[in-house]
C-alpha positions in Angstrom: -54.6 -7.0 7.8 -52.2 -7.9 5.0 -54.2 -9.3 2.1 -51.3 -11.6 1.1 -50.7 -12.9 4.6 -54.3 -13.1 5.8 -54.1 -16.9 5.2 -51.4 -17.2 7.8 -53.8 -16.0 10.5 -56.5 -18.4 9.4 -54.0 -21.3 9.1 -52.9 -20.6 12.7 -56.5 -20.7 13.7 -57.3 -23.9 12.0 -54.2 -25.6 13.5 -55.2 -24.4 17.0 -52.1 -22.2 17.2 -53.7 -18.8 17.5 -54.3 -17.5 21.1 -57.8 -16.0 21.8 -56.1 -12.9 23.0 -53.9 -12.3 20.1 -53.3 -8.6 19.2 -50.6 -8.8 16.5 -49.2 -11.6 14.2 -46.5 -10.8 11.8 -44.0 -12.7 9.5 -40.3 -11.8 9.7 -37.1 -13.3 8.5 -35.5 -14.0 5.2 -38.7 -14.8 3.2 -40.1 -11.3 4.1 -36.8 -9.5 3.0 -36.7 -11.5 -0.3 -33.6 -13.4 0.6 -35.4 -16.8 1.1 -34.6 -20.0 -0.6 -36.0 -23.5 -1.0 -35.0 -24.5 2.5 -36.2 -21.3 4.3 -38.7 -21.4 7.2 -41.7 -19.2 7.6 -40.8 -17.2 10.9 -44.0 -16.0 12.6 -44.3 -13.8 15.7 -47.6 -14.1 17.6 -48.3 -11.4 20.1 -51.1 -11.8 22.6 -52.4 -10.2 25.8 -52.1 -13.5 27.7 -49.2 -16.1 27.5 -49.6 -19.0 25.1 -50.6 -22.2 26.8 -50.0 -24.7 24.1 -49.0 -28.0 25.6 -46.2 -28.9 23.1 -44.5 -25.4 23.2 -40.8 -25.1 23.8 -39.6 -22.5 26.3 -36.9 -19.9 25.5 -35.8 -17.9 28.6 -35.9 -14.1 28.4 -35.1 -11.5 31.2 -38.7 -10.2 31.1 -42.0 -11.0 32.8 -43.3 -13.6 31.9 -39.7 -15.1 32.0 -40.0 -17.2 28.7 -41.0 -16.9 25.1 -42.7 -20.0 23.9 -42.3 -21.7 20.5 -44.1 -24.0 18.2 -43.0 -25.7 15.0 -45.4 -27.1 12.4 -45.6 -27.9 8.7 -48.0 -26.3 6.3 -47.7 -28.2 3.2 -44.0 -28.7 2.6 -43.1 -25.5 4.4 -42.0 -25.5 8.0 -43.4 -22.7 10.3 -41.3 -21.5 13.3 -43.8 -19.6 15.6 -42.7 -17.6 18.5 -45.2 -16.5 21.1 -44.7 -13.2 23.0 -47.1 -11.3 25.2 -47.8 -7.7 24.5 -46.2 -6.9 27.9 -43.0 -8.5 26.9 -42.8 -6.5 23.7 -43.3 -3.3 25.6 -40.9 -4.3 28.3 -38.2 -4.7 25.5 -39.1 -1.4 24.0 -38.8 0.2 27.3 -35.2 -1.2 27.7 -34.2 0.4 24.4 -35.2 4.0 25.1 -32.5 6.8 25.1 -33.1 7.3 28.8 -32.2 3.6 29.5 -29.2 3.9 27.2 -27.7 7.0 28.8 -28.0 5.4 32.3 -26.3 2.5 31.3 -29.2 -0.1 31.6 -28.6 -3.7 31.1 -27.8 -5.2 27.8 -30.4 -6.5 25.6 -30.5 -10.3 25.3 -30.1 -12.1 21.9 -33.9 -12.8 21.7 -34.7 -9.1 22.6 -32.4 -7.9 19.9 -34.0 -10.3 17.4 -37.4 -9.0 18.3 -36.7 -5.4 17.8 -34.8 -6.1 14.6 -37.8 -8.0 13.3 -40.2 -5.5 14.1 -38.4 -3.2 11.7 -38.9 -5.6 8.9 -42.0 -7.7 9.8 -45.0 -8.0 7.6 -48.3 -8.1 9.4 -50.9 -10.9 9.0 -53.1 -9.2 11.7 -52.7 -6.3 14.0 -50.9 -4.1 11.5 -51.5 -0.8 13.2 -50.0 -2.2 16.5 -46.9 -3.4 14.5 -46.6 -0.1 12.8 -46.6 1.7 16.2 -44.1 -0.6 17.7 -41.9 -0.1 14.7 -42.0 3.7 14.9 -41.1 3.4 18.7 -38.2 1.0 17.9 -36.8 3.3 15.2 -36.9 6.3 17.4 -35.2 4.5 20.2 -31.6 3.9 21.2 -31.7 0.4 19.8 -29.3 0.9 17.0 -26.8 2.7 19.4 -27.2 0.0 22.0 -26.3 -2.7 19.6 -23.6 -0.9 17.7 -21.7 0.3 20.8 -21.7 -3.4 22.2 -20.4 -4.8 19.1 -17.7 -2.0 18.7 -16.4 -2.8 22.1 -16.1 -6.4 21.2 -14.3 -5.4 18.0 -11.9 -3.1 20.0 -11.0 -6.1 22.1 -10.3 -8.4 19.2 -8.2 -5.6 17.7 -6.1 -5.4 20.9 -5.8 -9.3 20.7 -4.6 -9.2 17.3 -1.9 -6.5 17.8 -0.7 -8.4 20.9 -0.5 -11.7 19.2 1.2 -10.3 16.2 3.8 -8.6 18.3 4.3 -11.9 20.1 4.8 -13.8 16.7 1.6 -15.8 17.3 0.6 -15.3 13.6 -2.2 -17.9 13.4 -4.0 -16.4 16.4 -3.5 -13.0 15.3 -5.1 -13.9 11.9 -8.1 -15.3 13.6 -8.4 -12.4 16.0 -8.1 -9.9 13.0 -10.9 -11.8 11.3 -13.1 -11.6 14.4 -12.4 -7.9 14.7 -13.4 -7.3 11.1 -16.6 -9.2 11.5 -17.6 -7.4 14.7 -16.7 -4.0 13.1 -18.9 -4.7 10.1 -21.7 -5.8 12.2 -21.4 -2.6 14.2 -21.4 -0.6 11.1 -24.5 -2.4 10.0 -26.2 -2.0 13.3 -25.6 1.8 13.0 -27.4 1.6 9.6 -30.4 -0.2 11.0 -29.4 -3.7 10.4 -29.2 -5.0 14.0 -30.1 -8.6 13.7 -27.5 -11.1 15.0 -26.0 -13.8 12.8 -23.3 -13.8 10.0 -25.2 -15.6 7.2 -26.9 -12.4 5.8 -24.0 -10.1 6.4 -23.1 -9.7 2.8 -26.9 -9.2 1.9 -27.2 -6.6 4.6 -24.1 -4.7 3.5 -25.5 -4.6 -0.1 -28.8 -3.3 1.3 -27.3 -0.5 3.4 -24.3 0.3 1.0 -22.4 2.4 3.5 -19.9 4.8 2.1 -17.2 4.0 4.5 -17.1 0.3 3.3 -17.8 -0.3 -0.4 -19.0 -3.9 -0.9 -16.0 -4.8 -3.1 -13.6 -3.7 -0.3 -15.7 -5.8 2.2 -15.8 -8.9 0.0 -12.1 -8.8 -0.7 -11.4 -8.8 2.9 -14.1 -11.3 3.8 -12.6 -13.8 1.4 -9.1 -12.9 2.4 -8.2 -12.2 -1.2 -5.0 -10.5 -0.5 -3.9 -12.9 2.3 -0.3 -14.3 1.8 0.5 -17.2 4.0 4.1 -16.3 3.8 3.5 -12.8 5.1 0.3 -13.0 7.3 1.2 -9.7 9.1 0.6 -7.7 5.9 -3.1 -8.8 5.7 -3.5 -8.5 9.5 -2.4 -4.9 9.4 -4.6 -4.2 6.4 -7.7 -5.5 8.2 -6.9 -3.7 11.5 -6.5 -0.4 9.6 -9.8 -0.8 7.8 -11.5 -1.7 11.2 -10.1 1.4 12.8 -11.3 3.6 9.9 -14.7 2.2 10.1 -14.9 2.5 13.9 -14.2 6.2 13.5 -17.2 6.6 11.3 -19.8 4.4 13.1 -22.6 6.8 14.4 -23.5 6.0 18.0 
């Protein structure tokens, strides 16, 4: 048990939010990574043998058995706690979907919540059940998870590149700019996934790039394109082609 997070376990128990059959409780999200701010929530994952039965829980569908992850929200002092309840069986089903064998046979794509879970296993800090969290983390790190996410996002990037090229050729410059921006974001996210930063969402993209520091995309280059520093409204095609060239170069280097 983590000494500095043991209080979370006790707080959950006091609030009646800790299942009797719990096996692992861990915190994930921006606060754990040192990226939090005054408005950040505490994101807790509670894993138990049996499904949570709290009467006020929200339901979040997942393609697993049981077919929903349950959620509770509460305040501890001035801090909002966002709690997600998974069963041990659900976690193990998600890990099974991310094996190399599953990837090579073209298994179904991971859902958003499944991707989020596996990403947070990598960076979670245990309040209880640390040995189990460590075992799941090792299993996830040795899986095809990075490749699954990176290849999916690269496909989306490639589609947006094609869109941008076609729109540029047709003279639809505004649409081409938007498609090029989308292609760039997808490409960067695929690169980050290949580096182990698989969590969805754009708000931490810059932080993740600083943390991974990939040689193929120096941060200054990324930030110049992200902020459209070289964009000339009179000649948008120059910026579009610059972005697409960078995207193609990165795609060649992403390790699947």
